[in-house]
DOMI-63917 format. One record per residue (C-alpha): residue in one letter; residue number from 1; x, y, z. Coordinates in nm, 3 decimals. Layout:
  residuo  num        x        y        z
        a  NUM        X        Y        Z
...
This chain:
  residuo  num        x        y        z
        t    1   11.704   16.691    7.054
        d    2   11.819   16.759    7.405
        n    3   11.949   17.109    7.335
        q    4   11.847   17.241    6.992
        n    5   11.468   17.258    7.021
        s    6   11.281   17.555    6.886
        i    7   10.935   17.700    6.841
        t    8   10.853   17.902    6.530
        i    9   10.525   18.092    6.530
        e   10   10.349   18.120    6.196
        v   11   10.088   18.390    6.143
        s   12    9.847   18.439    5.856
        g   13    9.703   18.775    5.763
        d   14    9.838   19.122    5.714
        g   15    9.992   19.301    6.005
        e   16   10.313   19.394    6.174
        y   17   10.361   19.145    6.456
        e   18   10.583   19.087    6.757
        y   19   10.616   18.764    6.952
        a   20   10.663   18.659    7.315
        l   21   10.726   18.331    7.490
        n   22   10.602   18.288    7.848
        g   23   10.555   18.662    7.888
        n   24   10.929   18.734    7.867
        g   25   10.901   19.047    7.654
        y   26   10.814   19.082    7.288
        q   27   11.061   19.042    7.003
        n   28   11.042   19.091    6.627
        s   29   11.158   18.737    6.548
        n   30   10.895   18.463    6.539
        s   31   11.153   18.197    6.640
        f   32   11.261   18.087    6.987
        t   33   11.558   17.851    7.020
        d   34   11.747   17.642    7.277
        l   35   11.428   17.532    7.449
        s   36   11.374   17.233    7.674
        s   37   11.070   17.007    7.665
        g   38   10.759   17.138    7.839
        d   39   10.465   17.378    7.834
        y   40   10.496   17.725    7.683
        t   41   10.266   18.020    7.626
        v   42   10.320   18.189    7.291
        c   43   10.180   18.538    7.235
        i   44   10.142   18.738    6.914
        n   45   10.081   19.111    6.930
        d   46    9.989   19.338    6.639
        k   47   10.221   19.639    6.668
        k   48    9.950   19.868    6.528
        g   49    9.716   19.792    6.815
        c   50    9.477   19.562    6.632
        g   51    9.494   19.299    6.904
        y   52    9.691   19.012    7.045
        v   53    9.644   18.641    7.106
        c   54    9.812   18.390    7.341
        e   55    9.799   18.011    7.323
        e   56    9.944   17.723    7.518
        v   57   10.179   17.489    7.331
        f   58   10.378   17.185    7.441
        l   59   10.726   17.106    7.314
        l   60   10.756   16.728    7.303
        n   61   11.105   16.580    7.295
        y   62   11.130   16.228    7.155
        p   63   11.394   16.026    6.970
        k   64   11.355   16.011    6.591
        f   65   11.502   15.660    6.597
        f   66   11.624   15.390    6.834
        t   67   11.845   15.081    6.800
        p   68   11.738   14.799    7.034
        n   69   12.045   14.578    6.984
        g   70   12.146   14.527    7.348
        d   71   12.454   14.752    7.343
        g   72   12.311   14.985    7.609
        v   73   12.281   15.282    7.370
        n   74   11.937   15.383    7.234
        d   75   11.792   15.042    7.329
        l   76   11.458   15.184    7.444
        w   77   11.217   15.435    7.291
        k   78   11.032   15.675    7.517
        i   79   10.943   16.042    7.548
        k   80   11.233   16.232    7.699
        y   81   11.155   16.414    8.024
        s   82   10.816   16.239    8.039
        f   83   10.856   16.206    8.416
        i   84   10.729   16.566    8.427
        e   85   10.381   16.423    8.359
        p   86   10.348   16.100    8.560
        n   87   10.008   16.018    8.409
        m   88   10.114   16.052    8.045
        q   89   10.022   15.746    7.837
        l   90   10.205   15.629    7.522
        k   91   10.084   15.389    7.254
        i   92   10.303   15.242    6.979
        f   93   10.159   15.123    6.644
        d   94   10.297   14.955    6.334
        r   95   10.244   15.093    5.983
        y   96    9.910   14.912    5.956
        g   97    9.771   15.064    6.276
        k   98    9.813   14.753    6.492
        l   99    9.864   14.843    6.858
        l  100   10.200   14.701    6.970
        s  101   10.261   14.850    7.313
        v  102   10.105   15.074    7.577
        f  103   10.310   15.220    7.859
        g  104   10.324   15.513    8.097
        s  105   10.570   15.796    8.127
        l  106   10.731   15.639    8.435
        d  107   10.782   15.301    8.265
        f  108   11.112   15.201    8.104
        g  109   10.991   15.254    7.746
        w  110   10.948   15.031    7.440
        d  111   11.215   14.775    7.352
        g  112   11.108   14.704    6.993
        t  113   10.921   14.382    7.069
        s  114   10.562   14.266    7.057
        n  115   10.442   13.951    7.234
        g  116   10.805   13.856    7.295
        y  117   10.911   13.883    6.928
        r  118   11.165   14.131    6.795
        l  119   11.000   14.356    6.538
        p  120   11.176   14.443    6.212
        a  121   11.354   14.766    6.128
        d  122   11.077   14.997    6.008
        d  123   10.890   15.317    6.086
        y  124   10.653   15.306    6.382
        w  125   10.389   15.553    6.500
        f  126   10.296   15.673    6.844
        v  127   10.019   15.858    7.023
        v  128   10.092   16.043    7.345
        k  129    9.799   16.128    7.569
        r  130    9.899   16.399    7.811
        q  131    9.760   16.445    8.162
        n  132    9.539   16.731    8.039
        g  133    9.379   16.501    7.778
        k  134    9.556   16.651    7.476
        e  135    9.706   16.408    7.227
        f  136   10.018   16.428    7.012
        k  137   10.093   16.192    6.723
        g  138   10.425   16.124    6.553
        h  139   10.656   15.858    6.420
        f  140   11.009   15.726    6.460
        a  141   11.234   15.458    6.314
        l  142   11.344   15.129    6.467
        k  143   11.689   15.041    6.331
        r  144   11.835   14.691    6.364
């Protein structure tokens, strides 16, 4: 969503851990809320001095559904705030893996058509290739 995004850090193994996001001080809770889309560094520290680890993560904000019916509301599907990465590439697939659309982060988005034909209400899948080469996969619904 635009304002209720969160990151929850899951840890395996015994230990007493504390967590930090972007180096802003450690906390006992493994959840961070009210986040915007973008890059984050998550850090886990063992309170007993057995070590720590930090990793980069990316919070991707995308609509779970869209309704391309021409009313001006939710008519296009695209990654929100994708303008942050001008070279991001998006691919849309149907349930059978057929490639339906390819567009960039600065393009308008996908309108629910392929070769000029309106596609049916269904679930569709996407692959996002970020500027750094990392890929993210997910799905969303097209509602008619």
